[in-house]
C-alpha positions in Angstrom: 18.5 19.4 21.6 15.4 21.3 20.5 11.7 19.5 20.0 10.0 18.5 16.6 7.2 20.1 15.4 5.1 18.2 12.8 4.6 19.9 9.2 1.2 19.9 7.4 0.8 21.5 4.0 -2.1 23.9 3.1 -4.3 21.1 2.4 -3.8 19.4 6.1 -1.6 16.7 5.2 1.6 15.8 7.3 4.8 16.0 5.3 7.3 15.5 7.7 8.6 17.1 10.9 11.2 20.1 11.5 12.7 21.5 14.6 11.0 23.7 16.7 13.4 26.7 15.9 12.6 26.3 12.2 9.2 25.9 12.8 9.2 29.5 14.6 11.1 31.2 11.6 8.6 29.6 9.3 5.5 31.3 11.6 7.6 34.4 11.9 7.9 34.8 8.2 4.5 34.3 8.0 4.8 31.0 5.8 3.3 28.9 8.6 1.1 29.2 10.9 0.8 27.4 14.7 -2.2 24.4 14.2 -2.9 24.7 18.1 -1.7 26.8 21.3 0.8 23.7 22.2 3.2 24.9 19.3 3.6 20.9 18.2 2.5 21.4 14.6 2.6 23.9 11.9 0.7 24.5 8.5 2.0 26.3 6.0 0.2 28.9 4.1 -1.2 28.1 0.5 1.6 28.3 -1.9 4.3 28.5 0.5 5.3 24.7 0.6 7.7 24.5 -2.3 9.8 27.6 -1.3 12.3 25.7 0.5 13.4 24.0 -2.2 15.7 27.2 -2.7 17.1 29.9 -0.5 18.2 33.3 -1.7 22.1 33.9 -1.6 23.9 37.1 -0.5 24.0 38.2 -4.1 19.9 38.0 -4.3 20.2 34.6 -6.4 18.2 31.6 -6.0 20.2 28.7 -5.4 19.5 25.0 -4.9 19.6 24.0 -1.3 21.8 21.1 -0.7 23.9 22.0 -3.8 22.2 19.8 -6.1 19.4 20.7 -8.7 16.7 19.3 -10.9 18.6 18.7 -13.7 21.2 16.7 -11.6 18.5 14.5 -10.0 16.9 13.8 -13.5 20.3 12.9 -15.1 20.8 10.4 -12.4 17.4 8.8 -12.5 18.1 8.8 -16.3 21.5 7.0 -16.0 19.8 4.5 -13.5 17.0 3.9 -15.7 19.2 3.2 -18.8 21.6 1.1 -16.7 18.7 -1.0 -15.4 17.4 -1.6 -18.9 20.9 -2.5 -20.2 21.1 -5.1 -17.5 17.8 -6.7 -18.2 18.9 -6.8 -21.9 22.1 -8.4 -21.0 20.9 -11.1 -18.5 18.3 -12.2 -21.3 20.7 -12.3 -23.7 22.8 -14.5 -21.9 20.2 -16.4 -20.8 18.8 -17.4 -24.0 22.3 -17.9 -25.4 23.3 -20.4 -22.6 19.8 -22.2 -23.0 20.3 -22.8 -27.0 24.0 -23.7 -25.8 22.6 -26.3 -23.5 20.2 -27.7 -26.2 22.8 -27.9 -28.9 25.0 -30.4 -26.5 21.8 -32.4 -25.9 21.2 -32.8 -29.5 24.6 -33.6 -30.1 25.1 -36.1 -27.4 21.7 -37.7 -26.3 19.4 -37.1 -29.0 16.1 -38.9 -28.2 16.3 -39.5 -24.7 15.1 -37.8 -21.6 15.1 -34.3 -22.6 17.2 -32.7 -19.5 17.7 -29.6 -21.0 14.2 -28.4 -19.8 15.3 -28.0 -16.5 18.2 -25.2 -16.7 16.2 -23.7 -19.4 13.4 -23.4 -17.1 15.6 -21.6 -14.8 17.2 -19.3 -16.9 13.5 -18.3 -18.0 12.3 -17.9 -14.0 15.5 -15.8 -13.2 15.0 -13.5 -16.6 11.3 -13.2 -15.4 12.3 -12.2 -11.7 14.7 -9.4 -13.8 12.0 -8.2 -15.5 9.3 -8.0 -12.8 12.2 -6.0 -10.6 12.8 -3.8 -13.6 9.2 -2.8 -14.3 8.8 -2.1 -10.6 11.7 -0.2 -10.4 11.1 1.9 -14.2 7.2 1.6 -13.9 5.2 4.7 -13.6 3.8 3.4 -10.7 7.0 3.5 -8.7 8.1 6.8 -10.1 5.0 8.2 -8.5 6.1 6.9 -5.1 9.4 8.0 -5.9 8.4 11.3 -6.3 6.2 11.3 -3.1 9.5 10.3 -1.3 11.7 12.8 -3.0 9.3 15.6 -2.0 9.6 14.2 1.8 13.2 14.2 1.6 13.5 17.6 -0.1 11.6 19.1 2.6 13.3 17.6 5.4 17.3 18.6 4.0 15.8 22.0 3.3 14.7 22.4 7.0 18.1 21.0 8.2 20.2 22.7 6.5 18.0 26.0 7.3 18.5 25.1 11.0 22.0 24.5 10.7 22.8 27.7 8.8 
């Protein structure tokens, strides 16, 4: 098995690693250059980092590497966000209905005694609050920025593995 070579973008930021064979191909295509004589790291030429997101097939058409295009990825993200929003709304609605039911039961059976429904209502509130925090973390802009950074790293790795295998 071949060794690994570190990948740096044109600004010198580490973006991942690839096999030595793929690194040699990138240098030969003048899309990258060796960082040092040890040939253990390459740096992309300006504007060449994103060229591995697509490759050119035999007919001369660009096609996405890995078989998934950006629209498909956006649709998957949109579905996940829509399901997360629906799940939060469903959870909070059920918790509210159960809390109201418990208070009604209290009012019909033990009005004037110790207000014991506070504890299950508090529990429902805590669970809905935790669900809201998780929902905001997953669907918030800050998390989307983190996801996009990880997505770019994975996209680079997948394209290099696909090119090494072919």
